[in-house]
C-alpha positions in Angstrom: 101.6 101.5 3.9 103.1 99.0 1.5 106.0 96.7 2.3 108.1 98.7 -0.2 107.3 101.9 1.6 108.1 100.3 4.9 111.5 99.0 3.6 112.3 102.5 2.3 111.4 104.2 5.6 113.5 101.6 7.5 116.5 102.1 5.3 116.3 105.9 5.3 115.6 106.4 9.0 117.1 103.4 10.9 120.5 105.0 11.8 119.0 108.3 12.8 116.4 106.7 15.1 119.0 104.2 16.5 121.4 107.1 17.2 118.7 109.1 18.9 117.7 106.0 21.0 121.3 105.5 21.9 121.6 109.1 23.2 118.5 108.5 25.4 119.3 105.0 26.6 123.1 105.1 26.7 122.9 101.3 26.3 123.3 99.6 23.0 120.9 96.7 23.6 118.1 99.0 25.0 118.6 101.3 22.0 118.3 98.5 19.6 115.1 97.3 21.3 113.7 100.9 21.3 114.5 101.2 17.6 112.9 98.0 16.6 109.8 98.7 18.7 109.7 102.2 17.1 109.5 100.8 13.6 107.0 98.1 14.6 104.7 100.8 16.1 105.2 103.0 13.0 104.4 100.2 10.6 101.3 99.0 12.5 100.0 102.5 13.3 101.1 104.5 10.3 97.6 105.8 9.9 98.4 108.0 12.9 101.1 109.8 11.0 99.5 113.1 9.9 102.4 114.3 7.8 102.9 117.4 9.8 106.6 116.6 10.3 109.4 114.7 8.8 109.1 110.9 9.1 112.4 110.8 11.1 111.0 113.4 13.5 107.9 111.3 14.0 109.9 108.2 14.5 112.1 109.9 17.1 109.0 111.1 18.9 107.8 107.5 19.1 111.3 106.3 20.3 111.3 109.0 23.0 107.8 107.9 24.2 108.9 104.3 24.3 112.0 105.3 26.3 110.0 107.2 28.8 107.7 104.2 29.2 110.6 101.9 29.7 112.2 104.2 32.3 108.9 104.3 34.3 108.7 100.5 34.1 112.3 100.1 35.3 111.9 102.6 38.1 109.4 100.3 39.7 112.1 97.7 40.1 114.9 99.9 41.4 114.2 98.9 45.0 115.4 95.4 44.2 119.0 94.6 45.1 121.4 95.0 42.2 123.1 91.9 40.6 126.7 91.1 41.3 129.1 92.7 38.8 130.7 90.5 36.1 134.2 91.6 37.1 135.8 92.5 40.4 136.9 96.2 40.5 140.6 95.3 40.5 140.3 93.6 37.1 139.1 96.7 35.3 142.1 98.9 36.2 144.5 97.3 33.7 147.7 98.9 34.9 146.3 102.3 36.0 147.2 103.6 39.4 144.5 104.0 41.9 145.0 107.8 41.9 144.6 108.1 38.2 141.5 105.9 38.2 139.9 108.0 40.9 140.8 111.2 39.0 139.2 109.9 35.8 136.1 108.9 37.7 136.0 112.2 39.5 136.3 114.2 36.2 133.7 112.0 34.5 131.3 112.5 37.4 131.7 116.2 37.3 131.0 116.3 33.6 127.9 114.1 34.0 126.7 116.2 36.9 127.1 119.4 34.9 125.4 117.8 31.9 122.5 116.6 34.1 121.9 120.2 35.3 122.0 121.6 31.8 118.5 122.9 30.8 116.7 121.8 27.6 117.2 122.0 24.7 120.9 122.4 25.4 121.3 119.1 27.1 119.5 117.1 24.4 121.3 118.9 21.5 124.7 118.2 23.2 123.9 114.6 23.8 122.6 114.1 20.2 125.8 115.6 18.8 128.4 114.0 21.1 126.8 110.6 22.1 124.5 110.2 19.1 127.0 111.5 16.6 124.3 113.2 14.6 124.9 116.0 12.2 123.6 119.5 12.9 121.2 119.1 10.0 119.7 115.9 11.7 119.5 117.6 15.0 117.7 120.6 13.5 115.3 118.2 11.8 114.5 116.4 15.2 113.7 119.8 16.8 112.0 121.2 13.7 114.5 123.9 13.5 117.3 124.9 11.1 120.8 123.5 10.9 122.2 126.9 12.0 119.9 126.8 15.1 121.4 123.4 16.0 124.9 124.7 15.6 124.3 127.8 17.8 122.5 125.7 20.4 125.3 123.2 20.5 127.9 125.9 20.9 125.9 127.5 23.7 125.5 124.1 25.4 129.3 123.6 25.3 129.8 127.1 26.9 127.2 126.5 29.6 128.6 123.0 30.3 132.2 124.4 30.6 131.0 127.1 33.0 129.2 124.5 35.2 132.2 122.1 35.2 134.4 124.9 36.5 131.9 125.6 39.2 131.7 122.1 40.5 
């Protein structure tokens, strides 16, 4: 792969891969690391690309594998004590009442619990659309499906999520 081809691939696919990494990692710095490592691996091992899918799909598969590896690595260190937070809890409330803060946290927890229990591909499609801000066309490309499939799957995910939130 020439440097010109690498530059074109990077320009065309960077935001999609970064958005996908962001939906997986939910952390900007980790998503940036995953994205950079994804392109590094793609450029150094491009001979492994068989052309059976879109380049973006291939890159997202690399990013997903890197994320999985990172989560395994981090899980080995979970037993270590956590670091002290940068701010004390009282500093983050900024004028909110304790009751309102607890309600917000409770609602957020219920949403995340329901999302965690959502089966695939609904969970990933929902996360790509909401957190990754990807278009239905891009989501369809990642799953090797149509744009319409992505729309229907997202709609079903929203309905399932709403049902589960009401149950919790």
